[in-house]
Each structure stands twice: as C-alpha cells, then as structure tokens.
C-alpha positions, -999 to 999 in steps of 0.1 A, spaced: 386 -760 -500 370 -782 -528 334 -776 -538 324 -810 -525 341 -805 -491 326 -770 -488 292 -784 -495 296 -809 -466 308 -782 -443 280 -758 -451 253 -785 -448 267 -798 -415 270 -762 -402 233 -755 -409 223 -787 -391 245 -782 -361 236 -745 -358 200 -756 -351 204 -791 -335 238 -788 -318 270 -808 -325 262 -838 -303 226 -841 -316 237 -841 -352 250 -875 -365 271 -882 -395 241 -899 -410 221 -867 -406 249 -849 -425 250 -875 -452 212 -872 -457 214 -835 -458 243 -835 -483 230 -864 -504 263 -882 -503 276 -916 -492 299 -924 -463 328 -931 -486 327 -895 -499 324 -881 -464 354 -900 -450 374 -890 -481 374 -855 -467 370 -860 -430 385 -886 -408 359 -881 -380 330 -860 -369 354 -841 -347 375 -831 -377 342 -819 -394 335 -798 -363 368 -781 -365 363 -774 -402 329 -758 -394 346 -735 -368 372 -725 -394 346 -719 -420 324 -698 -397 355 -678 -387 364 -672 -424 329 -660 -431 328 -637 -400 361 -623 -409 351 -615 -445 316 -602 -437 322 -584 -404 359 -580 -394 373 -569 -427 343 -546 -435 344 -530 -401 381 -526 -395 396 -526 -431 390 -490 -439 403 -455 -431 374 -445 -407 382 -432 -373 386 -459 -346 352 -455 -329 334 -454 -362 350 -488 -369 337 -502 -336 302 -488 -345 304 -505 -379 314 -538 -362 282 -536 -341 260 -524 -369 271 -551 -393 264 -578 -367 230 -563 -359 220 -563 -396 231 -599 -400 209 -610 -371 180 -587 -382 179 -605 -415 171 -638 -397 153 -623 -367 180 -638 -344 169 -673 -353 195 -699 -342 217 -674 -323 254 -672 -327 269 -705 -342 302 -700 -324 286 -693 -290 262 -722 -294 291 -746 -300 311 -730 -272 283 -735 -247 277 -771 -258 313 -783 -261 337 -763 -239 331 -783 -208 334 -817 -225 360 -813 -252 392 -795 -246 401 -793 -284 368 -775 -292 373 -752 -261 407 -741 -272 398 -736 -308 367 -715 -299 386 -696 -273 410 -685 -301 380 -673 -322 366 -650 -295 401 -638 -285 406 -628 -321 375 -607 -320 386 -591 -287 420 -583 -303 405 -565 -332 382 -544 -310 410 -538 -285 432 -525 -313 405 -501 -325 398 -489 -289 436 -484 -284 437 -462 -315 407 -443 -302 425 -436 -270 457 -426 -288 437 -402 -310 421 -386 -280 387 -400 -285 388 -419 -253 402 -408 -219 437 -419 -210 425 -441 -181 405 -463 -206 416 -499 -206 411 -510 -243 416 -547 -234 390 -548 -207 366 -527 -227 369 -549 -257 363 -580 -236 331 -563 -223 319 -556 -258 324 -592 -269 306 -605 -238 277 -580 -243 273 -588 -279 270 -625 -273 247 -620 -243 225 -597 -263 223 -623 -291 214 -650 -266 186 -630 -250 172 -619 -283 171 -656 -294 154 -667 -262 127 -640 -264 125 -640 -302 127 -602 -300 151 -582 -322 143 -551 -301 164 -566 -273 195 -569 -295 190 -534 -309 187 -519 -274 217 -539 -262 239 -527 -290 227 -491 -284 237 -494 -248 271 -508 -258 278 -477 -279 267 -455 -250 289 -474 -226 320 -469 -248 313 -432 -250 313 -429 -213 351 -432 -217 352 -402 -240 379 -377 -232 365 -345 -219 359 -318 -245 363 -343 -273 333 -342 -297 322 -377 -305 291 -384 -326 264 -404 -308 
C-alpha cells in the first residue's frame, strides 16, 4: 500500500472508529487527511471501497500485533491462548478501552444493512476463532484439556466473551471489567483441564 493511500486509510479508520461508518462522510475524511477529492478517488472508487480497506488494514494490524505474537512461537498451546488474551488486554489498557473494538463496532453498525460488510467481517472473526480453535485442539491432543473438550465451541465462546467484555468495559469506562472478564475466560478454559494434568493458573 502506498504511503498516501495508507495515510487515507489510517485517518479514515480513526474517524470511523469513533463516529461510525455512516456518520463519517468522505468530506470528513478529506478534511482529516488534508487532501482533495481527486487524490481520494485516485485510490478509492467509493466510500464502500475505503471501508473494505479499513477492515483489511485493521486485520493486518491485529494479525501482526496479536495473532503472530500469541501463536507464532513454541510455547505450549494454553500459554499461547493466555498470550492472546494478555496482549489484547494490554492494548485496551493503553487506551482505557476508549472506542471499543473497531471490528466489532463496524460489525454492529453494518451487518444488518450491508451484506458485503457482513461477509467480510464474518471472515475476520472466523479467522480469530480458527487460530484459537487450533491452539485448543493442540492442548487437547497434548493432554492439557480433557478428551470431551470441543475446541471449536470453546474458541467461539472465547471470541464472544472477549468482544462482550470489551463492549461492557467501553460502556462503563472501567478497565477492571475487562480484566475480570479475561480472568474468567482463563478459568473457564481450565475447567476443561484433563484430570491430574498440572496446568498453571
């Protein structure tokens, strides 16, 4: 992505994170970027195309800063899941949960009114579930979790609990809610621990 195009995407992403997609006009983006319409339409045919680029950019950043760091190492599977949660928690602690989750915000706003956005965002959250499910499946195979554990369903629960915790912390402006929620997620996962298998808290 060119520097100019990346600048537009980053500026628009900041605005839409706080204002929403529908409440942010192209003129708002132009003002934020300090560019003219000609430059904007050189890179994007429409506001919709810009929205897709924002989703792709957010996904790249999340993959680089969270997914790759959490799962791209030789730690045991449950430690990787813990890292996934801890990294997200630290990211939101840095901004005291201001703005909430950009992907979830857009999903709530657009999924019922725009099928293209719904499908694209569905793919994003499904990707997170797959990474978590893979780690939980490894944990079961390594004897860290009981044989009856369903990694797919447990991973889906984790994704839902993470997003729900972020939303509540944003609403109440209280990071303690998110910290407690993530602690409960870890406890819930360990309820599936195989008997006599030592797993660190």
